[in-house]
N, C-alpha and C positions, 0 to 999 in steps of 0.2 A: 504495500499499499504507499509507505515510503517514499518506493521509488518511482510508482509514479506520477505519486502529486510532484518528485522533482522534477522526474522528465518534463507534466506541463508549464512547473513553472518554468523551465528552460526553454520550452516550447515558448511561452509570453512575452519572455524574455527579447527573444532571436527575433517574435514579429514585433514587441516593440523597437526595438534596436535599426529593425532593416527598415522603418518612415521614415527615421532621416535620411538613407538613401531612397533619395528621385528616381525612381522607374520607368523605363523609357514607353512614351505614349506610341503606341500603334494605332495607326489611322487604317479603318474596317472600310473597304469600298464598296459601295453597293454591289449588288450581281450587275450584269448586263441584261437588261431583258431579251428574252427568249425570240430568234427571229424569226417568222413567218416561214410555213411552210407549204408554199402555194405551185403547183406545176403550171408547165403553161401557156395551159390552157385556163386561168384563173382558181382552179379548185386547190382543196386540200381533202385530204381521203381519209378514211378512220376507218377500223374494224370496231365494231361493237357486239358485243356475246351475252346472251343472258340464258338461263337451262341450256336448249340442245341449240338453238337459233343461233344464226351466226349472221350478220349486216355490216355490206360492204356497202360505205356510203361515204358521199364526194357533195361538197359543200361548194357553192360559186355565190359572188355577187347577183341580186335578182331581185326576183319581184312577191317572193316570197312563197315559190311553188311548191310543193313536196311530191312526188314521186317514186313509188315502192312498185316494181317490180313492173316498170311500165306502167301501172296503173295510177290517178289519182289517189291520193291517201284517204280521202272520205270513201272512195267505193273499195278500198283494197281492205283498210279496218271502218269495218260498217260501224258499229259498237261505239258509240260516243268517247266513253272511258278510256278506250286503246288509244283514240287521236288524241287525248287528252295527255296523255303520256308522252307520246310523240314527242307534240310541240314542248312539254315541259321545259325543256332547256333553251328553246328559241325563247320564249315570255321570258324565265329567271334573267335572259341575258339581255333582253329588251332588245331582239333582231328578230323578230317574227315576220315582216315584211321585207327585210333588207337580204334575205339571203334565199335561194334556190337551194333544193335538197335532193337528190338521187339517188334512191339507195337498192341495194338486190338485197333479198334476206330470203334466208332457207335454213330449214332443220325446223323443228319443234310446231307446238301451236302460235294462233295469233295473239296469246299472250306473250308467247317468249318473244316473239319477234316483234312484237311493238318494244319491250323491253332492252328487246338488242339493238333496233334502230334506234331508240334514246339513245344509247351510251355510245351507238358510235355519234350519232350528230354530238355531242356534248365534247369527244375526243377531236372530231375537224372542228370544229368552232375553237377551239381552245390552239390549235393546230393553225389556223388563220388569223386569231386574233388572241395571242398568249395572254394581253391583259383583262381578259373574262375567266381567266383559268379561278379567280380567288371567288367571283361567285356561282361559276358554276359546282365547284368544289363543297363550297357551303351548302349548296344545295345538295349535295351527296349523288351528283349526274355522274364523275369520273369515274365513280366506283363501280365495279363487276361485281353481281348480283351473284353469287357462286353458286347459292342451293340447284341442287339438281336432285330428280327423282331416286331415291334409294334403291339399290338395287334389290331383286328378288335373292332372299336364302333358302337352300336346299331345306327339306324338310319342313318346310313354312308354305301358308297358300299363297300370300303376298309377299313383300319385306319386312312383316314382322306380327305380322294376322296367323295366326294356329290354328291349324283344323282343327273342328268341334268334338269337343271329346264327345266319346260315347261307355257308360258308366257298363250296360251290358249290350 
């Protein structure tokens, strides 16, 4: 115990003694802003994923048209909830009528496809305008929702459901 106090006292003295010497001041330069990644046609590309759906998304300046697999998004995603999910990143970034979105999506169901397109649009927007990253990150649009269907196990009816027990 006495040795511990002795070492703590030495440490305090050493810290107090070091305050006399001026420490060199380090200047931290701010990070350089990320460069936009835009191809020759004025588009940014990103891949979005959700469940088993994969969406390839291109974003470019335009009037706000959203095309999914060659169809208008209102035709492809008939349910209003899916359309709302699709445009969430554009609404959060306040860019709903400033960008055209063209995407191809495959795999999964409509809900997973809508989530995949949302993820892809968010990533493509951050590549087109890097300053939007903080807004989209706070909304949770850049995080891939990694939940997938649990696999079926042997000796079970489904992933976790057992066969019905029969006493007789």
